[in-house]
VOVEXDREN-948141 format. One record per atom (N, C-alpha, C): atom name; residue in one letter; x, y, z; residue number from 1. Coordinates in steps of 0.001 Angstrom, whole numbers, padded with zeros to 6 digits. Example, Ala and Ser with C-alpha at 12.3 -4.5 7.8 and 13.67 -1.06 7.14 Angstrom:
BEGIN
(N, a, (013190, -005690, 007800), 1)
(CA, a, (012300, -004500, 007800), 1)
(C, a, (013200, -003300, 007800), 1)
(N, s, (012850, -002250, 007080), 2)
(CA, s, (013670, -001060, 007140), 2)
(C, s, (012900, 000030, 007870), 2)
***
This chain:
BEGIN
(N, q, (017666, -054512, -035849), 1)
(CA, q, (017486, -055236, -034609), 1)
(C, q, (016116, -055897, -034652), 1)
(N, v, (016084, -057163, -034319), 2)
(CA, v, (014849, -057925, -034379), 2)
(C, v, (014496, -058374, -032973), 2)
(N, v, (013249, -058196, -032590), 3)
(CA, v, (012800, -058612, -031270), 3)
(C, v, (012126, -059977, -031411), 3)
(N, g, (012628, -060947, -030687), 4)
(CA, g, (012073, -062290, -030736), 4)
(C, g, (011280, -062604, -029481), 4)
(N, a, (010842, -063840, -029371), 5)
(CA, a, (010027, -064252, -028231), 5)
(C, a, (010848, -064313, -026947), 5)
(N, t, (012126, -064568, -027050), 6)
(CA, t, (012958, -064711, -025852), 6)
(C, t, (013726, -063443, -025515), 6)
(N, g, (013605, -062402, -026260), 7)
(CA, g, (014333, -061177, -025963), 7)
(C, g, (014808, -060504, -027236), 7)
(N, q, (015836, -059719, -027126), 8)
(CA, q, (016338, -058985, -028275), 8)
(C, q, (017499, -059740, -028915), 8)
(N, f, (017506, -059768, -030242), 9)
(CA, f, (018578, -060405, -030994), 9)
(C, f, (019190, -059381, -031913), 9)
(N, e, (020481, -059398, -032025), 10)
(CA, e, (021162, -058545, -032975), 10)
(C, e, (021809, -059449, -034002), 10)
(N, d, (021044, -059929, -034933), 11)
(CA, d, (021551, -060810, -035972), 11)
(C, d, (021508, -060096, -037302), 11)
(N, c, (022338, -060571, -038202), 12)
(CA, c, (022510, -059873, -039457), 12)
(C, c, (021474, -060273, -040508), 12)
(N, c, (020911, -061461, -040422), 13)
(CA, c, (019982, -061896, -041458), 13)
(C, c, (018980, -062887, -040877), 13)
(N, e, (018044, -063254, -041681), 14)
(CA, e, (016980, -064159, -041243), 14)
(C, e, (017519, -065552, -040926), 14)
(N, g, (018505, -066008, -041693), 15)
(CA, g, (019074, -067325, -041462), 15)
(C, g, (019729, -067430, -040088), 15)
(N, r, (020499, -066415, -039708), 16)
(CA, r, (021158, -066428, -038400), 16)
(C, r, (020152, -066281, -037276), 16)
(N, l, (019063, -065532, -037524), 17)
(CA, l, (018032, -065361, -036520), 17)
(C, l, (017354, -066687, -036205), 17)
(N, l, (017205, -067522, -037235), 18)
(CA, l, (016575, -068827, -037040), 18)
(C, l, (017573, -069907, -036652), 18)
(N, g, (018836, -069537, -036444), 19)
(CA, g, (019827, -070494, -035993), 19)
(C, g, (020483, -071280, -037105), 19)
(N, r, (020356, -070834, -038345), 20)
(CA, r, (020966, -071526, -039483), 20)
(C, r, (022120, -070711, -040024), 20)
(N, d, (022614, -071110, -041209), 21)
(CA, d, (023687, -070380, -041868), 21)
(C, d, (023167, -069043, -042378), 21)
(N, h, (024111, -068193, -042802), 22)
(CA, h, (023739, -066889, -043338), 22)
(C, h, (022867, -067035, -044577), 22)
(N, s, (021928, -066117, -044714), 23)
(CA, s, (021093, -066070, -045908), 23)
(C, s, (021936, -065553, -047065), 23)
(N, p, (021536, -065853, -048319), 24)
(CA, p, (022304, -065366, -049462), 24)
(C, p, (022363, -063841, -049547), 24)
(N, d, (021360, -063154, -049014), 25)
(CA, d, (021356, -061695, -049080), 25)
(C, d, (021904, -061045, -047803), 25)
(N, c, (022636, -061775, -046989), 26)
(CA, c, (023180, -061280, -045717), 26)
(C, c, (024254, -060224, -045984), 26)
(N, p, (024179, -059073, -045319), 27)
(CA, p, (025204, -058037, -045530), 27)
(C, p, (026566, -058411, -044940), 27)
(N, r, (026590, -059308, -043982), 28)
(CA, r, (027843, -059697, -043358), 28)
(C, r, (028526, -060873, -044043), 28)
(N, l, (027883, -061423, -045033), 29)
(CA, l, (028459, -062584, -045710), 29)
(C, l, (029753, -062168, -046387), 29)
(N, l, (030804, -062861, -046092), 30)
(CA, l, (032114, -062491, -046625), 30)
(C, l, (032189, -062760, -048110), 30)
(N, a, (032952, -061932, -048783), 31)
(CA, a, (033110, -062092, -050222), 31)
(C, a, (033919, -063341, -050552), 31)
(N, i, (034778, -063733, -049662), 32)
(CA, i, (035599, -064914, -049909), 32)
(C, i, (034878, -066141, -049379), 32)
(N, q, (034689, -067101, -050221), 33)
(CA, q, (034070, -068360, -049806), 33)
(C, q, (035184, -069304, -049369), 33)
(N, f, (035070, -069827, -048172), 34)
(CA, f, (036101, -070692, -047638), 34)
(C, f, (035826, -072137, -047999), 34)
(N, t, (036887, -072823, -048280), 35)
(CA, t, (036802, -074251, -048567), 35)
(C, t, (037451, -074994, -047409), 35)
(N, p, (037245, -076302, -047316), 36)
(CA, p, (037883, -077046, -046218), 36)
(C, p, (039407, -076999, -046275), 36)
(N, t, (039967, -076661, -047428), 37)
(CA, t, (041423, -076607, -047532), 37)
(C, t, (041972, -075203, -047309), 37)
(N, s, (041138, -074233, -046931), 38)
(CA, s, (041606, -072869, -046669), 38)
(C, s, (042536, -072881, -045459), 38)
(N, r, (043591, -072128, -045581), 39)
(CA, r, (044535, -072049, -044479), 39)
(C, r, (044021, -071079, -043428), 39)
(N, d, (044494, -071268, -042197), 40)
(CA, d, (044088, -070390, -041105), 40)
(C, d, (044483, -068949, -041375), 40)
(N, e, (045626, -068770, -042014), 41)
(CA, e, (046096, -067423, -042311), 41)
(C, e, (045142, -066714, -043272), 41)
(N, e, (044656, -067432, -044286), 42)
(CA, e, (043720, -066826, -045237), 42)
(C, e, (042409, -066465, -044550), 42)
(N, i, (041953, -067331, -043676), 43)
(CA, i, (040689, -067074, -042968), 43)
(C, i, (040845, -065858, -042054), 43)
(N, a, (041961, -065799, -041318), 44)
(CA, a, (042183, -064673, -040404), 44)
(C, a, (042294, -063356, -041168), 44)
(N, m, (043011, -063361, -042296), 45)
(CA, m, (043136, -062138, -043083), 45)
(C, m, (041792, -061691, -043640), 45)
(N, a, (040978, -062639, -044083), 46)
(CA, a, (039663, -062291, -044616), 46)
(C, a, (038767, -061720, -043521), 46)
(N, l, (038844, -062283, -042321), 47)
(CA, l, (038035, -061767, -041217), 47)
(C, l, (038483, -060361, -040819), 47)
(N, q, (039780, -060120, -040813), 48)
(CA, q, (040268, -058779, -040504), 48)
(C, q, (039855, -057774, -041574), 48)
(N, a, (039899, -058192, -042835), 49)
(CA, a, (039478, -057305, -043915), 49)
(C, a, (037996, -056974, -043795), 49)
(N, a, (037197, -057961, -043422), 50)
(CA, a, (035762, -057720, -043256), 50)
(C, a, (035502, -056777, -042096), 50)
(N, e, (036264, -056914, -041007), 51)
(CA, e, (036100, -056006, -039873), 51)
(C, e, (036452, -054575, -040262), 51)
(N, l, (037502, -054416, -041051), 52)
(CA, l, (037886, -053073, -041478), 52)
(C, l, (036834, -052455, -042394), 52)
(N, q, (036210, -053266, -043255), 53)
(CA, q, (035178, -052746, -044146), 53)
(C, q, (033936, -052352, -043367), 53)
(N, n, (033603, -053104, -042317), 54)
(CA, n, (032409, -052819, -041531), 54)
(C, n, (032657, -051751, -040475), 54)
(N, s, (033906, -051381, -040254), 55)
(CA, s, (034248, -050395, -039236), 55)
(C, s, (033777, -049012, -039676), 55)
(N, p, (033018, -048301, -038826), 56)
(CA, p, (032538, -046975, -039216), 56)
(C, p, (033652, -045934, -039289), 56)
(N, e, (034667, -046073, -038491), 57)
(CA, e, (035762, -045110, -038509), 57)
(C, e, (037076, -045845, -038292), 57)
(N, q, (038090, -045336, -038906), 58)
(CA, q, (039411, -045915, -038721), 58)
(C, q, (040260, -044925, -037958), 58)
(N, v, (040932, -045408, -036948), 59)
(CA, v, (041731, -044553, -036092), 59)
(C, v, (043167, -044546, -036607), 59)
(N, e, (043667, -043362, -036872), 60)
(CA, e, (045055, -043211, -037288), 60)
(C, e, (045896, -043059, -036031), 60)
(N, m, (046896, -043891, -035893), 61)
(CA, m, (047760, -043827, -034722), 61)
(C, m, (049054, -043132, -035111), 61)
(N, a, (049258, -041976, -034538), 62)
(CA, a, (050491, -041231, -034782), 62)
(C, a, (051564, -041724, -033818), 62)
(N, p, (052774, -041858, -034292), 63)
(CA, p, (053829, -042305, -033375), 63)
(C, p, (054108, -041238, -032319), 63)
(N, g, (054199, -041682, -031078), 64)
(CA, g, (054464, -040769, -029980), 64)
(C, g, (055961, -040574, -029787), 64)
(N, p, (056323, -039791, -028813), 65)
(CA, p, (057750, -039584, -028554), 65)
(C, p, (058388, -040877, -028065), 65)
(N, v, (059592, -041114, -028495), 66)
(CA, v, (060304, -042336, -028140), 66)
(C, v, (060947, -042144, -026777), 66)
(N, t, (060691, -043085, -025869), 67)
(CA, t, (061350, -043069, -024573), 67)
(C, t, (062187, -044326, -024438), 67)
(N, y, (063355, -044152, -023883), 68)
(CA, y, (064268, -045264, -023686), 68)
(C, y, (064177, -045708, -022236), 68)
(N, s, (064215, -046994, -022042), 69)
(CA, s, (064095, -047559, -020710), 69)
(C, s, (065383, -048286, -020353), 69)
(N, m, (065964, -047910, -019225), 70)
(CA, m, (067133, -048606, -018697), 70)
(C, m, (066708, -049261, -017393), 70)
(N, v, (066958, -050557, -017279), 71)
(CA, v, (066441, -051325, -016144), 71)
(C, v, (067592, -052001, -015416), 71)
(N, d, (067549, -051916, -014104), 72)
(CA, d, (068478, -052627, -013238), 72)
(C, d, (067626, -053435, -012259), 72)
(N, p, (067985, -054708, -011982), 73)
(CA, p, (067133, -055518, -011112), 73)
(C, p, (067007, -054982, -009690), 73)
(N, v, (068004, -054294, -009192), 74)
(CA, v, (067936, -053769, -007829), 74)
(C, v, (067419, -052340, -007816), 74)
(N, w, (067950, -051507, -008713), 75)
(CA, w, (067653, -050081, -008671), 75)
(C, w, (066398, -049705, -009435), 75)
(N, g, (065861, -050580, -010228), 76)
(CA, g, (064616, -050297, -010918), 76)
(C, g, (064818, -049760, -012321), 76)
(N, e, (063815, -049020, -012799), 77)
(CA, e, (063774, -048578, -014187), 77)
(C, e, (063891, -047056, -014271), 77)
(N, v, (064653, -046611, -015259), 78)
(CA, v, (064799, -045177, -015527), 78)
(C, v, (064346, -044941, -016958), 78)
(N, l, (063430, -043998, -017145), 79)
(CA, l, (062933, -043648, -018477), 79)
(C, l, (063495, -042284, -018867), 79)
(N, k, (064060, -042205, -020051), 80)
(CA, k, (064609, -040948, -020557), 80)
(C, k, (064211, -040789, -022014), 80)
(N, q, (064077, -039543, -022455), 81)
(CA, q, (063784, -039280, -023860), 81)
(C, q, (064983, -039622, -024731), 81)
(N, e, (066111, -038997, -024471), 82)
(CA, e, (067341, -039227, -025236), 82)
(C, e, (068502, -039307, -024254), 82)
(N, p, (068780, -040486, -023673), 83)
(CA, p, (069888, -040550, -022718), 83)
(C, p, (071233, -040381, -023425), 83)
(N, s, (072089, -039573, -022837), 84)
(CA, s, (073413, -039349, -023416), 84)
(C, s, (074302, -040560, -023140), 84)
(N, c, (075424, -040588, -023798), 85)
(CA, c, (076374, -041692, -023617), 85)
(C, c, (076896, -041706, -022188), 85)
(N, a, (077170, -040528, -021632), 86)
(CA, a, (077658, -040438, -020254), 86)
(C, a, (076610, -040945, -019273), 86)
(N, f, (075348, -040594, -019507), 87)
(CA, f, (074268, -041047, -018635), 87)
(C, f, (074147, -042565, -018683), 87)
(N, r, (074209, -043147, -019877), 88)
(CA, r, (074121, -044606, -020005), 88)
(C, r, (075290, -045298, -019332), 88)
(N, c, (076508, -044733, -019489), 89)
(CA, c, (077681, -045322, -018834), 89)
(C, c, (077569, -045224, -017320), 89)
(N, c, (077097, -044084, -016837), 90)
(CA, c, (076935, -043901, -015394), 90)
(C, c, (075896, -044875, -014842), 90)
(N, f, (074794, -045066, -015550), 91)
(CA, f, (073777, -046007, -015089), 91)
(C, f, (074306, -047434, -015127), 91)
(N, s, (075130, -047754, -016120), 92)
(CA, s, (075675, -049106, -016219), 92)
(C, s, (076683, -049386, -015120), 92)
(N, c, (077516, -048403, -014784), 93)
(CA, c, (078579, -048618, -013791), 93)
(C, c, (078111, -048384, -012360), 93)
(N, c, (077339, -047347, -012142), 94)
(CA, c, (076931, -046988, -010787), 94)
(C, c, (075506, -046426, -010802), 94)
(N, p, (074500, -047295, -010880), 95)
(CA, p, (073125, -046802, -010987), 95)
(C, p, (072657, -046022, -009765), 95)
(N, c, (073312, -046211, -008614), 96)
(CA, c, (072897, -045459, -007427), 96)
(C, c, (073106, -043960, -007609), 96)
(N, c, (074081, -043557, -008418), 97)
(CA, c, (074307, -042130, -008695), 97)
(C, c, (073197, -041539, -009547), 97)
(N, v, (072638, -042335, -010427), 98)
(CA, v, (071591, -041861, -011325), 98)
(C, v, (070240, -041799, -010612), 98)
(N, i, (069985, -042751, -009737), 99)
(CA, i, (068685, -042849, -009075), 99)
(C, i, (068472, -041708, -008087), 99)
(N, g, (069507, -041342, -007324), 100)
(CA, g, (069360, -040310, -006304), 100)
(C, g, (068789, -040907, -005029), 100)
(N, c, (068223, -040043, -004160), 101)
(CA, c, (067656, -040560, -002908), 101)
(C, c, (066463, -039750, -002411), 101)
(N, r, (065919, -038856, -003212), 102)
(CA, r, (064841, -037990, -002741), 102)
(C, r, (063437, -038498, -003069), 102)
(N, t, (063261, -039164, -004180), 103)
(CA, t, (061922, -039604, -004584), 103)
(C, t, (061539, -040887, -003843), 103)
(N, p, (060253, -041180, -003730), 104)
(CA, p, (059837, -042430, -003071), 104)
(C, p, (060360, -043678, -003783), 104)
(N, e, (060457, -043621, -005125), 105)
(CA, e, (060993, -044769, -005854), 105)
(C, e, (062463, -044984, -005527), 105)
(N, a, (063212, -043869, -005380), 106)
(CA, a, (064631, -043964, -005049), 106)
(C, a, (064820, -044509, -003633), 106)
(N, k, (063999, -044054, -002702), 107)
(CA, k, (064091, -044564, -001330), 107)
(C, k, (063789, -046056, -001292), 107)
(N, k, (062819, -046476, -002076), 108)
(CA, k, (062490, -047904, -002144), 108)
(C, k, (063655, -048690, -002754), 108)
(N, a, (064300, -048126, -003764), 109)
(CA, a, (065444, -048800, -004387), 109)
(C, a, (066610, -048910, -003410), 109)
(N, w, (066887, -047822, -002657), 110)
(CA, w, (067961, -047890, -001666), 110)
(C, w, (067648, -048916, -000592), 110)
(N, r, (066412, -048967, -000138), 111)
(CA, r, (066020, -049959, 000862), 111)
(C, r, (066207, -051368, 000313), 111)
(N, r, (065823, -051567, -000947), 112)
(CA, r, (065976, -052877, -001577), 112)
(C, r, (067460, -053254, -001680), 112)
(N, f, (068312, -052252, -001965), 113)
(CA, f, (069751, -052508, -002065), 113)
(C, f, (070360, -052817, -000694), 113)
(N, l, (070057, -051983, 000303), 114)
(CA, l, (070678, -052149, 001615), 114)
(C, l, (070238, -053429, 002319), 114)
(N, f, (069052, -053908, 002026), 115)
(CA, f, (068579, -055139, 002662), 115)
(C, f, (068697, -056354, 001753), 115)
(N, s, (069463, -056230, 000690), 116)
(CA, s, (069671, -057391, -000184), 116)
(C, s, (070704, -058318, 000446), 116)
(N, m, (070610, -059575, 000106), 117)
(CA, m, (071505, -060568, 000676), 117)
(C, m, (072953, -060323, 000234), 117)
(N, s, (073173, -059887, -000986), 118)
(CA, s, (074540, -059652, -001451), 118)
(C, s, (075204, -058522, -000676), 118)
(N, f, (074462, -057442, -000379), 119)
(CA, f, (075039, -056342, 000393), 119)
(C, f, (075338, -056788, 001819), 119)
(N, m, (074436, -057550, 002417), 120)
(CA, m, (074656, -058025, 003784), 120)
(C, m, (075862, -058961, 003856), 120)
(N, l, (076008, -059853, 002875), 121)
(CA, l, (077168, -060739, 002861), 121)
(C, l, (078467, -059963, 002666), 121)
(N, s, (078443, -058936, 001837), 122)
(CA, s, (079657, -058137, 001647), 122)
(C, s, (080017, -057383, 002919), 122)
(N, m, (079050, -056911, 003674), 123)
(CA, m, (079328, -056243, 004944), 123)
(C, m, (079922, -057224, 005957), 123)
(N, v, (079443, -058445, 005986), 124)
(CA, v, (080006, -059467, 006872), 124)
(C, v, (081460, -059738, 006492), 124)
(N, q, (081748, -059818, 005195), 125)
(CA, q, (083122, -060054, 004755), 125)
(C, q, (084041, -058901, 005141), 125)
(N, v, (083584, -057669, 005012), 126)
(CA, v, (084390, -056509, 005384), 126)
(C, v, (084646, -056517, 006889), 126)
(N, m, (083640, -056846, 007681), 127)
(CA, m, (083832, -056909, 009138), 127)
(C, m, (084833, -058000, 009520), 127)
(N, i, (084767, -059154, 008877), 128)
(CA, i, (085723, -060223, 009148), 128)
(C, i, (087135, -059773, 008786), 128)
(N, l, (087305, -059075, 007663), 129)
(CA, l, (088611, -058560, 007262), 129)
(C, l, (089156, -057588, 008301), 129)
(N, v, (088336, -056670, 008777), 130)
(CA, v, (088770, -055695, 009785), 130)
(C, v, (089168, -056406, 011070), 130)
(N, v, (088395, -057402, 011503), 131)
(CA, v, (088707, -058141, 012730), 131)
(C, v, (090022, -058895, 012579), 131)
(N, v, (090244, -059568, 011454), 132)
(CA, v, (091478, -060320, 011231), 132)
(C, v, (092682, -059380, 011209), 132)
(N, i, (092556, -058240, 010564), 133)
(CA, i, (093660, -057272, 010528), 133)
(C, i, (093940, -056733, 011928), 133)
(N, a, (092892, -056447, 012682), 134)
(CA, a, (093082, -055909, 014041), 134)
(C, a, (093700, -056951, 014973), 134)
(N, l, (093282, -058211, 014877), 135)
(CA, l, (093815, -059267, 015752), 135)
(C, l, (095263, -059611, 015431), 135)
(N, d, (095669, -059521, 014195), 136)
(CA, d, (097027, -059889, 013800), 136)
(C, d, (098004, -058715, 013852), 136)
(N, g, (097584, -057579, 014306), 137)
(CA, g, (098495, -056451, 014460), 137)
(C, g, (098687, -055623, 013219), 137)
(N, g, (097818, -055676, 012284), 138)
(CA, g, (097913, -054834, 011099), 138)
(C, g, (098484, -055575, 009915), 138)
(N, f, (098892, -054814, 008928), 139)
(CA, f, (099443, -055388, 007711), 139)
(C, f, (100912, -055758, 007914), 139)
(N, v, (101364, -056733, 007171), 140)
(CA, v, (102766, -057128, 007181), 140)
(C, v, (103525, -056179, 006268), 140)
(N, s, (104711, -055815, 006625), 141)
(CA, s, (105472, -054881, 005796), 141)
(C, s, (105849, -055550, 004482), 141)
(N, y, (106190, -054715, 003522), 142)
(CA, y, (106532, -055226, 002192), 142)
(C, y, (107845, -056021, 002182), 142)
(N, e, (108742, -055678, 003060), 143)
(CA, e, (109999, -056410, 003155), 143)
(C, e, (109787, -057832, 003646), 143)
(N, d, (108820, -058017, 004558), 144)
(CA, d, (108547, -059362, 005096), 144)
(C, d, (107708, -060194, 004131), 144)
(N, n, (106844, -059542, 003388), 145)
(CA, n, (105945, -060272, 002464), 145)
(C, n, (105876, -059517, 001131), 145)
(N, p, (106755, -059872, 000180), 146)
(CA, p, (106760, -059139, -001091), 146)
(C, p, (105599, -059488, -002005), 146)
(N, m, (104743, -060357, -001632), 147)
(CA, m, (103592, -060711, -002467), 147)
(C, m, (102648, -059584, -002442), 147)
***
């Protein structure tokens, strides 16, 4: 670390401290000399290699447990370690059975479902069907309408 007139500088060599290119004896000078025709991929790989060489420690990342995520736009996301085939089928056909109703996330999902426009429109259609059936005296017998 070199202390200059304007404050502290953390530069690698005298050339960089004076605002010029790296000095020939600079420890950070890359072993690969780049030419104007060097590809971006070569430059990026060389910079990554230099970072790994200058890194004091390398962190080994062990793979963690695998979790599977099943997502429904209305009911939300369910995370499981190893979902069974029955669980996946149940979530695909009727996610409300899988979500439950006791947790705060489940209550929020039920609220989102009950106040969705599709549920409200389906309730209006069911009410119209009940009113039409009640006004017309019920269903027509099969003998009168074989359709």
